[in-house]
N, CA, C and O atoms as a printed pandas DataFrame, in Angstrom:
     atom_number atom_name residue_name chain_id  residue_number  x_coord  y_coord  z_coord
0              1         N          UNK        A               1   13.046    0.591   -4.936
1              2        CA          UNK        A               1   13.184    1.931   -4.399
2              3         C          UNK        A               1   12.179    2.186   -3.265
3              4         O          UNK        A               1   12.510    2.894   -2.313
4              5         N          UNK        A               2   10.968    1.631   -3.341
5              6        CA          UNK        A               2    9.938    1.881   -2.368
6              7         C          UNK        A               2   10.365    1.518   -0.962
7              8         O          UNK        A               2   10.218    2.322   -0.041
8              9         N          UNK        A               3   10.890    0.326   -0.786
9             10        CA          UNK        A               3   11.313   -0.096    0.543
10            11         C          UNK        A               3   12.451    0.795    1.028
11            12         O          UNK        A               3   12.542    1.075    2.224
12            13         N          UNK        A               4   13.308    1.238    0.139
13            14        CA          UNK        A               4   14.390    2.132    0.537
14            15         C          UNK        A               4   13.843    3.398    1.176
15            16         O          UNK        A               4   14.397    3.869    2.168
16            17         N          UNK        A               5   12.787    3.950    0.643
17            18        CA          UNK        A               5   12.185    5.150    1.242
18            19         C          UNK        A               5   11.667    4.860    2.627
19            20         O          UNK        A               5   11.821    5.684    3.528
20            21         N          UNK        A               6   11.059    3.713    2.820
21            22        CA          UNK        A               6   10.585    3.335    4.154
22            23         C          UNK        A               6   11.771    3.125    5.075
23            24         O          UNK        A               6   11.720    3.510    6.243
24            25         N          UNK        A               7   12.820    2.533    4.581
25            26        CA          UNK        A               7   14.029    2.363    5.385
26            27         C          UNK        A               7   14.608    3.700    5.785
27            28         O          UNK        A               7   15.071    3.848    6.916
28            29         N          UNK        A               8   14.597    4.681    4.898
29            30        CA          UNK        A               8   15.097    6.012    5.225
30            31         C          UNK        A               8   14.276    6.655    6.323
31            32         O          UNK        A               8   14.832    7.269    7.234
32            33         N          UNK        A               9   12.962    6.523    6.248
33            34        CA          UNK        A               9   12.092    7.085    7.275
34            35         C          UNK        A               9   12.323    6.388    8.619
35            36         O          UNK        A               9   12.257    7.024    9.670
36            37         N          UNK        A              10   12.588    5.104    8.580
37            38        CA          UNK        A              10   12.874    4.375    9.836
38            39         C          UNK        A              10   14.086    4.980   10.533
39            40         O          UNK        A              10   14.119    5.038   11.762
40            41         N          UNK        A              11   15.074    5.428    9.779
41            42        CA          UNK        A              11   16.268    6.032   10.378
42            43         C          UNK        A              11   15.960    7.389   11.006
43            44         O          UNK        A              11   16.587    7.791   11.986
44            45         N          UNK        A              12   14.979    8.090   10.421
45            46        CA          UNK        A              12   14.622    9.435   10.882
46            47         C          UNK        A              12   13.555    9.434   11.973
47            48         O          UNK        A              12   13.485   10.369   12.770
48            49         N          UNK        A              13   12.734    8.401   12.016
49            50        CA          UNK        A              13   11.574    8.407   12.922
50            51         C          UNK        A              13   11.596    7.206   13.859
51            52         O          UNK        A              13   11.359    6.081   13.419
52            53         N          UNK        A              14   11.877    7.425   15.144
53            54        CA          UNK        A              14   11.827    6.317   16.076
54            55         C          UNK        A              14   10.447    5.657   16.127
55            56         O          UNK        A              14   10.357    4.445   16.321
56            57         N          UNK        A              15    9.378    6.427   15.958
57            58        CA          UNK        A              15    8.031    5.874   15.986
58            59         C          UNK        A              15    7.819    4.906   14.829
59            60         O          UNK        A              15    7.297    3.810   15.030
60            61         N          UNK        A              16    8.214    5.291   13.635
61            62        CA          UNK        A              16    8.059    4.423   12.457
62            63         C          UNK        A              16    8.963    3.191   12.604
63            64         O          UNK        A              16    8.554    2.077   12.275
64            65         N          UNK        A              17   10.152    3.387   13.082
65            66        CA          UNK        A              17   11.084    2.259   13.261
66            67         C          UNK        A              17   10.513    1.245   14.260
67            68         O          UNK        A              17   10.578    0.037   14.032
68            69         N          UNK        A              18    9.965    1.736   15.342
69            70        CA          UNK        A              18    9.363    0.861   16.363
70            71         C          UNK        A              18    8.158    0.137   15.783
71            72         O          UNK        A              18    7.992   -1.060   16.016
72            73         N          UNK        A              19    7.301    0.849   15.022
73            74        CA          UNK        A              19    6.128    0.232   14.417
74            75         C          UNK        A              19    6.530   -0.850   13.410
75            76         O          UNK        A              19    5.898   -1.903   13.331
76            77         N          UNK        A              20    7.569   -0.580   12.656
77            78        CA          UNK        A              20    8.086   -1.544   11.672
78            79         C          UNK        A              20    8.502   -2.821   12.381
79            80         O          UNK        A              20    8.079   -3.911   11.995
80            81         N          UNK        A              21    9.326   -2.699   13.415
81            82        CA          UNK        A              21    9.810   -3.867   14.148
82            83         C          UNK        A              21    8.689   -4.598   14.852
83            84         O          UNK        A              21    8.660   -5.829   14.864
84            85         N          UNK        A              22    7.764   -3.852   15.441
85            86        CA          UNK        A              22    6.628   -4.428   16.161
86            87         C          UNK        A              22    5.747   -5.222   15.205
87            88         O          UNK        A              22    5.355   -6.350   15.503
88            89         N          UNK        A              23    5.439   -4.630   14.061
89            90        CA          UNK        A              23    4.581   -5.287   13.071
90            91         C          UNK        A              23    5.277   -6.539   12.495
91            92         O          UNK        A              23    4.655   -7.588   12.327
92            93         N          UNK        A              24    6.547   -6.402   12.206
93            94        CA          UNK        A              24    7.291   -7.545   11.659
94            95         C          UNK        A              24    7.230   -8.729   12.636
95            96         O          UNK        A              24    7.051   -9.874   12.223
96            97         N          UNK        A              25    7.380   -8.441   13.919
97            98        CA          UNK        A              25    7.304   -9.492   14.923
98            99         C          UNK        A              25    5.880  -10.059   15.038
99           100         O          UNK        A              25    5.692  -11.274   15.103
100          101         N          UNK        A              26    4.891   -9.174   15.063
101          102        CA          UNK        A              26    3.490   -9.607   15.216
102          103         C          UNK        A              26    3.035  -10.492   14.056
103          104         O          UNK        A              26    2.257  -11.424   14.260
104          105         N          UNK        A              27    3.510  -10.212   12.851
105          106        CA          UNK        A              27    3.098  -10.961   11.649
106          107         C          UNK        A              27    4.098  -12.050   11.246
107          108         O          UNK        A              27    3.982  -12.623   10.162
108          109         N          UNK        A              28    5.072  -12.337   12.102
109          110        CA          UNK        A              28    6.197  -13.203   11.748
110          111         C          UNK        A              28    5.792  -14.588   11.236
111          112         O          UNK        A              28    6.515  -15.164   10.423
112          113         N          UNK        A              29    4.672  -15.135   11.681
113          114        CA          UNK        A              29    4.291  -16.488   11.258
114          115         C          UNK        A              29    3.259  -16.499   10.138
115          116         O          UNK        A              29    2.908  -17.562    9.627
116          117         N          UNK        A              30    2.774  -15.324    9.755
117          118        CA          UNK        A              30    1.702  -15.267    8.749
118          119         C          UNK        A              30    2.253  -15.213    7.325
119          120         O          UNK        A              30    3.305  -14.633    7.057
120          121         N          UNK        A              31    1.499  -15.841    6.429
121          122        CA          UNK        A              31    1.830  -15.820    4.997
122          123         C          UNK        A              31    0.622  -15.310    4.228
123          124         O          UNK        A              31   -0.521  -15.490    4.649
124          125         N          UNK        A              32    0.889  -14.677    3.107
125          126        CA          UNK        A              32   -0.169  -14.287    2.181
126          127         C          UNK        A              32   -0.553  -15.482    1.330
127          128         O          UNK        A              32    0.151  -16.492    1.338
128          129         N          UNK        A              33   -1.634  -15.397    0.609
129          130        CA          UNK        A              33   -2.065  -16.487   -0.262
130          131         C          UNK        A              33   -0.977  -16.859   -1.273
131          132         O          UNK        A              33   -0.875  -18.010   -1.697
132          133         N          UNK        A              34   -0.162  -15.860   -1.652
133          134        CA          UNK        A              34    0.923  -16.096   -2.624
134          135         C          UNK        A              34    2.091  -16.865   -2.005
135          136         O          UNK        A              34    2.978  -17.335   -2.716
136          137         N          UNK        A              35    2.085  -16.989   -0.680
137          138        CA          UNK        A              35    3.186  -17.637    0.020
138          139         C          UNK        A              35    4.209  -16.653    0.564
139          140         O          UNK        A              35    5.086  -17.028    1.343
140          141         N          UNK        A              36    4.098  -15.384    0.152
141          142        CA          UNK        A              36    5.001  -14.346    0.672
142          143         C          UNK        A              36    4.711  -14.109    2.155
143          144         O          UNK        A              36    3.597  -14.354    2.619
144          145         N          UNK        A              37    5.699  -13.638    2.887
145          146        CA          UNK        A              37    5.428  -13.244    4.281
146          147         C          UNK        A              37    4.381  -12.126    4.300
147          148         O          UNK        A              37    4.417  -11.223    3.465
148          149         N          UNK        A              38    3.455  -12.192    5.254
149          150        CA          UNK        A              38    2.392  -11.192    5.342
150          151         C          UNK        A              38    2.956   -9.778    5.521
151          152         O          UNK        A              38    2.352   -8.795    5.090
152          153         N          UNK        A              39    4.110   -9.697    6.157
153          154        CA          UNK        A              39    4.720   -8.408    6.437
154          155         C          UNK        A              39    4.963   -7.596    5.162
155          156         O          UNK        A              39    5.001   -6.367    5.221
156          157         N          UNK        A              40    5.125   -8.250    4.023
157          158        CA          UNK        A              40    5.315   -7.520    2.763
158          159         C          UNK        A              40    4.105   -6.637    2.459
159          160         O          UNK        A              40    4.243   -5.576    1.850
160          161         N          UNK        A              41    2.934   -7.075    2.882
161          162        CA          UNK        A              41    1.708   -6.290    2.658
162          163         C          UNK        A              41    1.724   -4.998    3.482
163          164         O          UNK        A              41    1.454   -3.920    2.952
164          165         N          UNK        A              42    2.036   -5.105    4.757
165          166        CA          UNK        A              42    1.995   -3.892    5.583
166          167         C          UNK        A              42    3.072   -2.913    5.191
167          168         O          UNK        A              42    2.872   -1.704    5.303
168          169         N          UNK        A              43    4.219   -3.403    4.731
169          170        CA          UNK        A              43    5.269   -2.472    4.269
170          171         C          UNK        A              43    4.831   -1.807    2.971
171          172         O          UNK        A              43    5.139   -0.636    2.750
172          173         N          UNK        A              44    4.119   -2.527    2.105
173          174        CA          UNK        A              44    3.619   -1.935    0.867
174          175         C          UNK        A              44    2.565   -0.876    1.169
175          176         O          UNK        A              44    2.549    0.187    0.548
176          177         N          UNK        A              45    1.696   -1.165    2.110
177          178        CA          UNK        A              45    0.686   -0.170    2.502
178          179         C          UNK        A              45    1.360    1.064    3.082
179          180         O          UNK        A              45    0.970    2.189    2.767
180          181         N          UNK        A              46    2.358    0.867    3.918
181          182        CA          UNK        A              46    3.100    1.995    4.494
182          183         C          UNK        A              46    3.807    2.803    3.398
183          184         O          UNK        A              46    3.858    4.032    3.455
184          185         N          UNK        A              47    4.348    2.099    2.408
185          186        CA          UNK        A              47    5.005    2.798    1.315
186          187         C          UNK        A              47    4.008    3.637    0.534
187          188         O          UNK        A              47    4.328    4.753    0.125
188          189         N          UNK        A              48    2.798    3.115    0.321
189          190        CA          UNK        A              48    1.745    3.921   -0.326
190          191         C          UNK        A              48    1.508    5.211    0.441
191          192         O          UNK        A              48    1.375    6.282   -0.151
192          193         N          UNK        A              49    1.456    5.100    1.755
193          194        CA          UNK        A              49    1.253    6.294    2.588
194          195         C          UNK        A              49    2.421    7.265    2.453
195          196         O          UNK        A              49    2.221    8.479    2.427
196          197         N          UNK        A              50    3.614    6.745    2.370
197          198        CA          UNK        A              50    4.784    7.600    2.166
198          199         C          UNK        A              50    4.706    8.288    0.806
199          200         O          UNK        A              50    5.016    9.473    0.685
200          201         N          UNK        A              51    4.293    7.544   -0.208
201          202        CA          UNK        A              51    4.149    8.106   -1.543
202          203         C          UNK        A              51    3.149    9.276   -1.539
203          204         O          UNK        A              51    3.275   10.215   -2.325
204          205         N          UNK        A              52    2.167    9.200   -0.650
205          206        CA          UNK        A              52    1.161   10.239   -0.526
206          207         C          UNK        A              52    1.589   11.328    0.473
207          208         O          UNK        A              52    0.816   12.223    0.813
208          209         N          UNK        A              53    2.847   11.220    0.932
209          210        CA          UNK        A              53    3.455   12.195    1.833
210          211         C          UNK        A              53    2.720   12.366    3.157
211          212         O          UNK        A              53    2.530   13.480    3.645
212          213         N          UNK        A              54    2.311   11.232    3.725
213          214        CA          UNK        A              54    1.642   11.251    5.024
214          215         C          UNK        A              54    2.677   11.361    6.146
215          216         O          UNK        A              54    3.862   11.087    5.955
216          217         N          UNK        A              55    2.202   11.762    7.301
217          218        CA          UNK        A              55    3.063   11.970    8.468
218          219         C          UNK        A              55    3.476   10.636    9.109
219          220         O          UNK        A              55    2.944    9.578    8.775
220          221         N          UNK        A              56    4.431   10.716   10.031
221          222        CA          UNK        A              56    4.969    9.518   10.659
222          223         C          UNK        A              56    3.950    8.704   11.439
223          224         O          UNK        A              56    4.002    7.474   11.417
224          225         N          UNK        A              57    3.031    9.358   12.123
225          226        CA          UNK        A              57    1.993    8.615   12.869
226          227         C          UNK        A              57    1.119    7.816   11.920
227          228         O          UNK        A              57    0.723    6.694   12.237
228          229         N          UNK        A              58    0.812    8.383   10.757
229          230        CA          UNK        A              58   -0.022    7.677    9.779
230          231         C          UNK        A              58    0.732    6.511    9.181
231          232         O          UNK        A              58    0.151    5.444    8.985
232          233         N          UNK        A              59    2.007    6.680    8.885
233          234        CA          UNK        A              59    2.818    5.585    8.339
234          235         C          UNK        A              59    2.956    4.485    9.398
235          236         O          UNK        A              59    2.873    3.300    9.075
236          237         N          UNK        A              60    3.165    4.874   10.658
237          238        CA          UNK        A              60    3.247    3.874   11.735
238          239         C          UNK        A              60    1.940    3.102   11.826
239          240         O          UNK        A              60    1.949    1.878   11.951
240          241         N          UNK        A              61    0.827    3.802   11.764
241          242        CA          UNK        A              61   -0.478    3.121   11.814
242          243         C          UNK        A              61   -0.674    2.223   10.585
243          244         O          UNK        A              61   -1.300    1.166   10.677
244          245         N          UNK        A              62   -0.143    2.644    9.453
245          246        CA          UNK        A              62   -0.197    1.787    8.261
246          247         C          UNK        A              62    0.563    0.491    8.465
247          248         O          UNK        A              62    0.118   -0.570    8.028
248          249         N          UNK        A              63    1.708    0.574    9.126
249          250        CA          UNK        A              63    2.470   -0.627    9.415
250          251         C          UNK        A              63    1.746   -1.542   10.411
251          252         O          UNK        A              63    1.926   -2.759   10.399
252          253         N          UNK        A              64    0.935   -0.936   11.261
253          254        CA          UNK        A              64    0.250   -1.675   12.325
254          255         C          UNK        A              64   -1.209   -1.984   12.003
255          256         O          UNK        A              64   -1.906   -2.571   12.831
256          257         N          UNK        A              65   -1.685   -1.601   10.817
257          258        CA          UNK        A              65   -3.121   -1.607   10.549
258          259         C          UNK        A              65   -3.803   -2.967   10.675
259          260         O          UNK        A              65   -5.004   -3.016   10.938
260          261         N          UNK        A              66   -3.088   -4.053   10.499
261          262        CA          UNK        A              66   -3.698   -5.387   10.603
262          263         C          UNK        A              66   -3.361   -6.128   11.886
263          264         O          UNK        A              66   -3.813   -7.258   12.075
264          265         N          UNK        A              67   -2.573   -5.519   12.779
265          266        CA          UNK        A              67   -2.144   -6.262   13.951
266          267         C          UNK        A              67   -3.280   -6.611   14.895
267          268         O          UNK        A              67   -3.320   -7.726   15.416
268          269         N          UNK        A              68   -4.196   -5.695   15.128
269          270        CA          UNK        A              68   -5.287   -5.949   16.072
270          271         C          UNK        A              68   -6.243   -6.992   15.502
271          272         O          UNK        A              68   -6.718   -7.864   16.230
272          273         N          UNK        A              69   -6.522   -6.907   14.224
273          274        CA          UNK        A              69   -7.486   -7.821   13.597
274          275         C          UNK        A              69   -6.894   -9.199   13.317
275          276         O          UNK        A              69   -7.600  -10.203   13.417
276          277         N          UNK        A              70   -5.613   -9.263   12.968
277          278        CA          UNK        A              70   -5.041  -10.514   12.463
278          279         C          UNK        A              70   -4.033  -11.195   13.374
279          280         O          UNK        A              70   -3.563  -12.286   13.050
280          281         N          UNK        A              71   -3.685  -10.587   14.501
281          282        CA          UNK        A              71   -2.735  -11.203   15.424
282          283         C          UNK        A              71   -3.315  -11.147   16.835
283          284         O          UNK        A              71   -4.453  -10.717   17.023
284          285         N          UNK        A              72   -2.551  -11.573   17.807
285          286        CA          UNK        A              72   -3.041  -11.546   19.189
286          287         C          UNK        A              72   -2.709  -10.227   19.892
287          288         O          UNK        A              72   -2.793  -10.147   21.117
288          289         N          UNK        A              73   -2.343   -9.221   19.155
289          290        CA          UNK        A              73   -2.058   -7.896   19.712
290          291         C          UNK        A              73   -3.382   -7.156   19.957
291          292         O          UNK        A              73   -4.261   -7.138   19.095
292          293         N          UNK        A              74   -3.507   -6.557   21.125
293          294        CA          UNK        A              74   -4.732   -5.825   21.461
294          295         C          UNK        A              74   -4.569   -4.343   21.138
295          296         O          UNK        A              74   -3.457   -3.836   20.993
296          297         N          UNK        A              75   -5.702   -3.673   21.032
297          298        CA          UNK        A              75   -5.678   -2.231   20.823
298          299         C          UNK        A              75   -5.023   -1.532   22.022
299          300         O          UNK        A              75   -4.321   -0.536   21.851
300          301         N          UNK        A              76   -5.248   -2.040   23.202
301          302        CA          UNK        A              76   -4.626   -1.473   24.405
302          303         C          UNK        A              76   -3.099   -1.539   24.316
303          304         O          UNK        A              76   -2.403   -0.607   24.718
304          305         N          UNK        A              77   -2.590   -2.654   23.782
305          306        CA          UNK        A              77   -1.147   -2.797   23.619
306          307         C          UNK        A              77   -0.613   -1.778   22.612
307          308         O          UNK        A              77    0.444   -1.182   22.820
308          309         N          UNK        A              78   -1.354   -1.583   21.518
309          310        CA          UNK        A              78   -0.979   -0.561   20.527
310          311         C          UNK        A              78   -0.954    0.816   21.210
311          312         O          UNK        A              78   -0.013    1.587   21.026
312          313         N          UNK        A              79   -1.976    1.109   21.983
313          314        CA          UNK        A              79   -2.051    2.401   22.664
314          315         C          UNK        A              79   -0.873    2.567   23.622
315          316         O          UNK        A              79   -0.265    3.636   23.680
316          317         N          UNK        A              80   -0.553    1.524   24.366
317          318        CA          UNK        A              80    0.552    1.592   25.346
318          319         C          UNK        A              80    1.891    1.798   24.640
319          320         O          UNK        A              80    2.719    2.591   25.087
320          321         N          UNK        A              81    2.100    1.075   23.527
321          322        CA          UNK        A              81    3.384    1.140   22.822
322          323         C          UNK        A              81    3.544    2.354   21.920
323          324         O          UNK        A              81    4.654    2.858   21.746
324          325         N          UNK        A              82    2.416    2.838   21.331
325          326        CA          UNK        A              82    2.529    3.862   20.284
326          327         C          UNK        A              82    1.716    5.128   20.548
327          328         O          UNK        A              82    1.808    6.090   19.784
328          329         N          UNK        A              83    0.933    5.141   21.607
329          330        CA          UNK        A              83    0.182    6.348   21.958
330          331         C          UNK        A              83   -1.232    6.373   21.401
331          332         O          UNK        A              83   -1.633    5.543   20.586
332          333         N          UNK        A              84   -1.962    7.365   21.883
333          334        CA          UNK        A              84   -3.379    7.527   21.519
334          335         C          UNK        A              84   -3.609    7.745   20.042
335          336         O          UNK        A              84   -4.520    7.152   19.464
336          337         N          UNK        A              85   -2.801    8.582   19.420
337          338        CA          UNK        A              85   -3.023    8.927   18.017
338          339         C          UNK        A              85   -2.899    7.710   17.112
339          340         O          UNK        A              85   -3.776    7.471   16.282
340          341         N          UNK        A              86   -1.843    6.948   17.252
341          342        CA          UNK        A              86   -1.637    5.763   16.411
342          343         C          UNK        A              86   -2.724    4.724   16.710
343          344         O          UNK        A              86   -3.262    4.100   15.796
344          345         N          UNK        A              87   -3.038    4.546   17.990
345          346        CA          UNK        A              87   -4.082    3.573   18.365
346          347         C          UNK        A              87   -5.438    3.977   17.778
347          348         O          UNK        A              87   -6.202    3.123   17.327
348          349         N          UNK        A              88   -5.731    5.271   17.786
349          350        CA          UNK        A              88   -6.980    5.756   17.195
350          351         C          UNK        A              88   -7.055    5.429   15.700
351          352         O          UNK        A              88   -8.092    4.992   15.203
352          353         N          UNK        A              89   -5.951    5.646   14.999
353          354        CA          UNK        A              89   -5.915    5.359   13.554
354          355         C          UNK        A              89   -6.046    3.874   13.280
355          356         O          UNK        A              89   -6.800    3.474   12.394
356          357         N          UNK        A              90   -5.322    3.049   14.027
357          358        CA          UNK        A              90   -5.403    1.601   13.853
358          359         C          UNK        A              90   -6.824    1.122   14.137
359          360         O          UNK        A              90   -7.365    0.306   13.391
360          361         N          UNK        A              91   -7.427    1.625   15.212
361          362        CA          UNK        A              91   -8.801    1.226   15.536
362          363         C          UNK        A              91   -9.778    1.638   14.452
363          364         O          UNK        A              91  -10.689    0.883   14.113
364          365         N          UNK        A              92   -9.595    2.822   13.910
365          366        CA          UNK        A              92  -10.465    3.280   12.832
366          367         C          UNK        A              92  -10.373    2.403   11.598
367          368         O          UNK        A              92  -11.387    2.101   10.969
368          369         N          UNK        A              93   -9.162    1.994   11.248
369          370        CA          UNK        A              93   -8.984    1.114   10.090
370          371         C          UNK        A              93   -9.603   -0.247   10.360
371          372         O          UNK        A              93  -10.211   -0.847    9.473
372          373         N          UNK        A              94   -9.447   -0.734   11.585
373          374        CA          UNK        A              94  -10.039   -2.025   11.964
374          375         C          UNK        A              94  -11.564   -1.959   11.824
375          376         O          UNK        A              94  -12.181   -2.883   11.294
376          377         N          UNK        A              95  -12.162   -0.875   12.295
377          378        CA          UNK        A              95  -13.620   -0.705   12.166
378          379         C          UNK        A              95  -14.046   -0.645   10.705
379          380         O          UNK        A              95  -15.032   -1.273   10.319
380          381         N          UNK        A              96  -13.307    0.111    9.887
381          382        CA          UNK        A              96  -13.639    0.187    8.460
382          383         C          UNK        A              96  -13.528   -1.175    7.798
383          384         O          UNK        A              96  -14.303   -1.491    6.895
384          385         N          UNK        A              97  -12.583   -1.979    8.233
385          386        CA          UNK        A              97  -12.377   -3.319    7.651
386          387         C          UNK        A              97  -13.542   -4.251    7.912
387          388         O          UNK        A              97  -13.731   -5.233    7.194
388          389         N          UNK        A              98  -14.317   -3.948    8.930
389          390        CA          UNK        A              98  -15.448   -4.816    9.268
390          391         C          UNK        A              98  -16.700   -4.481    8.470
391          392         O          UNK        A              98  -17.704   -5.189    8.563
392          393         N          UNK        A              99  -16.650   -3.429    7.704
393          394        CA          UNK        A              99  -17.776   -3.043    6.861
394          395         C          UNK        A              99  -17.869   -4.004    5.666
395          396         O          UNK        A              99  -16.883   -4.229    4.964
396          397         N          UNK        A             100  -19.042   -4.554    5.450
397          398        CA          UNK        A             100  -19.253   -5.462    4.342
398          399         C          UNK        A             100  -20.212   -4.835    3.340
399          400         O          UNK        A             100  -21.133   -4.112    3.721
400          401         N          UNK        A             101  -19.996   -5.110    2.080
401          402        CA          UNK        A             101  -20.847   -4.564    1.023
402          403         C          UNK        A             101  -21.862   -5.603    0.593
403          404         O          UNK        A             101  -21.518   -6.548   -0.117
404          405         N          UNK        A             102  -23.106   -5.446    1.011
405          406        CA          UNK        A             102  -24.170   -6.404    0.634
406          407         C          UNK        A             102  -25.487   -5.642    0.444
407          408         O          UNK        A             102  -26.105   -5.212    1.417
408          409         N          UNK        A             103  -25.891   -5.486   -0.757
409          410        CA          UNK        A             103  -27.179   -4.868   -1.041
410          411         C          UNK        A             103  -27.159   -3.361   -0.900
411          412         O          UNK        A             103  -26.201   -2.778   -0.394
412          413         N          UNK        A             104  -28.245   -2.737   -1.362
413          414        CA          UNK        A             104  -28.318   -1.270   -1.361
414          415         C          UNK        A             104  -28.343   -0.689    0.046
415          416         O          UNK        A             104  -27.683    0.316    0.311
416          417         N          UNK        A             105  -29.105   -1.317    0.962
417          418        CA          UNK        A             105  -29.159   -0.798    2.328
418          419         C          UNK        A             105  -27.787   -0.859    2.984
419          420         O          UNK        A             105  -27.358    0.083    3.651
420          421         N          UNK        A             106  -27.118   -1.966    2.785
421          422        CA          UNK        A             106  -25.784   -2.131    3.370
422          423         C          UNK        A             106  -24.807   -1.120    2.739
423          424         O          UNK        A             106  -23.952   -0.560    3.425
424          425         N          UNK        A             107  -24.949   -0.900    1.441
425          426        CA          UNK        A             107  -24.065    0.024    0.764
426          427         C          UNK        A             107  -24.260    1.449    1.308
427          428         O          UNK        A             107  -23.297    2.199    1.466
428          429         N          UNK        A             108  -25.499    1.801    1.588
429          430        CA          UNK        A             108  -25.774    3.116    2.173
430          431         C          UNK        A             108  -25.154    3.207    3.574
431          432         O          UNK        A             108  -24.583    4.235    3.936
432          433         N          UNK        A             109  -25.267    2.150    4.342
433          434        CA          UNK        A             109  -24.681    2.124    5.686
434          435         C          UNK        A             109  -23.154    2.203    5.588
435          436         O          UNK        A             109  -22.512    2.881    6.391
436          437         N          UNK        A             110  -22.590    1.526    4.630
437          438        CA          UNK        A             110  -21.152    1.566    4.418
438          439         C          UNK        A             110  -20.689    2.993    4.120
439          440         O          UNK        A             110  -19.702    3.466    4.684
440          441         N          UNK        A             111  -21.405    3.661    3.240
441          442        CA          UNK        A             111  -21.058    5.048    2.890
442          443         C          UNK        A             111  -21.192    5.955    4.111
443          444         O          UNK        A             111  -20.366    6.844    4.320
444          445         N          UNK        A             112  -22.212    5.738    4.904
445          446        CA          UNK        A             112  -22.406    6.539    6.117
446          447         C          UNK        A             112  -21.203    6.364    7.059
447          448         O          UNK        A             112  -20.696    7.341    7.610
448          449         N          UNK        A             113  -20.756    5.125    7.237
449          450        CA          UNK        A             113  -19.622    4.855    8.132
450          451         C          UNK        A             113  -18.335    5.454    7.559
451          452         O          UNK        A             113  -17.508    5.974    8.308
452          453         N          UNK        A             114  -18.165    5.384    6.250
453          454        CA          UNK        A             114  -16.989    5.974    5.627
454          455         C          UNK        A             114  -16.980    7.487    5.840
455          456         O          UNK        A             114  -15.938    8.064    6.152
456          457         N          UNK        A             115  -18.112    8.116    5.676
457          458        CA          UNK        A             115  -18.198    9.571    5.850
458          459         C          UNK        A             115  -17.914    9.943    7.301
459          460         O          UNK        A             115  -17.225   10.927    7.567
460          461         N          UNK        A             116  -18.440    9.164    8.232
461          462        CA          UNK        A             116  -18.156    9.418    9.649
462          463         C          UNK        A             116  -16.667    9.266    9.953
463          464         O          UNK        A             116  -16.092   10.067   10.689
464          465         N          UNK        A             117  -16.043    8.223    9.377
465          466        CA          UNK        A             117  -14.614    8.024    9.586
466          467         C          UNK        A             117  -13.828    9.192    9.019
467          468         O          UNK        A             117  -12.872    9.658    9.639
468          469         N          UNK        A             118  -14.226    9.673    7.837
469          470        CA          UNK        A             118  -13.527   10.800    7.224
470          471         C          UNK        A             118  -13.695   12.069    8.060
471          472         O          UNK        A             118  -12.769   12.868    8.198
472          473         N          UNK        A             119  -14.888   12.233    8.610
473          474        CA          UNK        A             119  -15.129   13.420    9.431
474          475         C          UNK        A             119  -14.298   13.359   10.698
475          476         O          UNK        A             119  -13.818   14.389   11.173
476          477         N          UNK        A             120  -14.123   12.172   11.251
477          478        CA          UNK        A             120  -13.333   12.025   12.461
478          479         C          UNK        A             120  -11.846   12.214   12.175
479          480         O          UNK        A             120  -11.167   12.950   12.890
480          481         N          UNK        A             121  -11.340   11.559   11.140
481          482        CA          UNK        A             121   -9.938   11.716   10.756
482          483         C          UNK        A             121   -9.737   11.080    9.386
483          484         O          UNK        A             121   -9.807    9.858    9.256
484          485         N          UNK        A             122   -9.493   11.880    8.382
485          486        CA          UNK        A             122   -9.339   11.420    7.011
486          487         C          UNK        A             122   -8.204   10.396    6.871
487          488         O          UNK        A             122   -8.225    9.556    5.971
488          489         N          UNK        A             123   -7.223   10.474    7.765
489          490        CA          UNK        A             123   -6.092    9.544    7.686
490          491         C          UNK        A             123   -6.539    8.080    7.800
491          492         O          UNK        A             123   -5.914    7.195    7.215
492          493         N          UNK        A             124   -7.618    7.823    8.549
493          494        CA          UNK        A             124   -8.134    6.457    8.655
494          495         C          UNK        A             124   -8.506    5.932    7.296
495          496         O          UNK        A             124   -8.156    4.803    6.951
496          497         N          UNK        A             125   -9.204    6.721    6.518
497          498        CA          UNK        A             125   -9.630    6.320    5.173
498          499         C          UNK        A             125   -8.412    6.175    4.259
499          500         O          UNK        A             125   -8.367    5.260    3.437
500          501         N          UNK        A             126   -7.437    7.055    4.391
501          502        CA          UNK        A             126   -6.245    6.949    3.559
502          503         C          UNK        A             126   -5.447    5.681    3.858
503          504         O          UNK        A             126   -4.901    5.059    2.947
504          505         N          UNK        A             127   -5.381    5.299    5.134
505          506        CA          UNK        A             127   -4.700    4.045    5.486
506          507         C          UNK        A             127   -5.447    2.862    4.868
507          508         O          UNK        A             127   -4.830    1.938    4.337
508          509         N          UNK        A             128   -6.765    2.899    4.940
509          510        CA          UNK        A             128   -7.573    1.809    4.347
510          511         C          UNK        A             128   -7.377    1.775    2.835
511          512         O          UNK        A             128   -7.301    0.695    2.251
512          513         N          UNK        A             129   -7.295    2.924    2.201
513          514        CA          UNK        A             129   -7.066    2.965    0.761
514          515         C          UNK        A             129   -5.666    2.442    0.398
515          516         O          UNK        A             129   -5.495    1.770   -0.619
516          517         N          UNK        A             130   -4.677    2.755    1.232
517          518        CA          UNK        A             130   -3.325    2.245    1.007
518          519         C          UNK        A             130   -3.318    0.732    1.128
519          520         O          UNK        A             130   -2.637    0.045    0.366
520          521         N          UNK        A             131   -4.076    0.213    2.085
521          522        CA          UNK        A             131   -4.230   -1.236    2.271
522          523         C          UNK        A             131   -4.894   -1.859    1.059
523          524         O          UNK        A             131   -4.411   -2.860    0.530
524          525         N          UNK        A             132   -5.984   -1.284    0.620
525          526        CA          UNK        A             132   -6.724   -1.815   -0.548
526          527         C          UNK        A             132   -5.909   -1.713   -1.825
527          528         O          UNK        A             132   -5.963   -2.597   -2.680
528          529         N          UNK        A             133   -5.160   -0.639   -1.947
529          530        CA          UNK        A             133   -4.352   -0.450   -3.154
530          531         C          UNK        A             133   -3.351   -1.592   -3.308
531          532         O          UNK        A             133   -3.122   -2.072   -4.418
532          533         N          UNK        A             134   -2.762   -2.022   -2.212
533          534        CA          UNK        A             134   -1.813   -3.135   -2.303
534          535         C          UNK        A             134   -2.535   -4.456   -2.534
535          536         O          UNK        A             134   -2.057   -5.302   -3.290
536          537         N          UNK        A             135   -3.677   -4.636   -1.891
537          538        CA          UNK        A             135   -4.427   -5.900   -2.088
538          539         C          UNK        A             135   -4.940   -5.994   -3.497
539          540         O          UNK        A             135   -5.590   -6.976   -3.853
């Protein structure tokens, strides 16, 4: 049923449909450790966002959240194809993904960065949580 909901949104939202196709192409050669196509992960993360009733730009960013970090797609390309808002969200998730948890000082720094990201746009943190929930 989950993928069906994403499929329904693709019919209603040209932005989500474009992000779906773009992400599928960008991740076409990648596999997860389980051997599944990597694209199953981004669709699951997007479905989590749909379950939380997030807007189309957030779902699109969820579909694109790993493209800059894991493929040869640049942030500029995301901005050109999907606009400032989606690029901002993807960039925020990419920055959050670079945070590592090591020791108390690092943990405090991690919390500081998370709070800053939430203050800038809570959707960045929600996309990261949707990503982590599937992982």
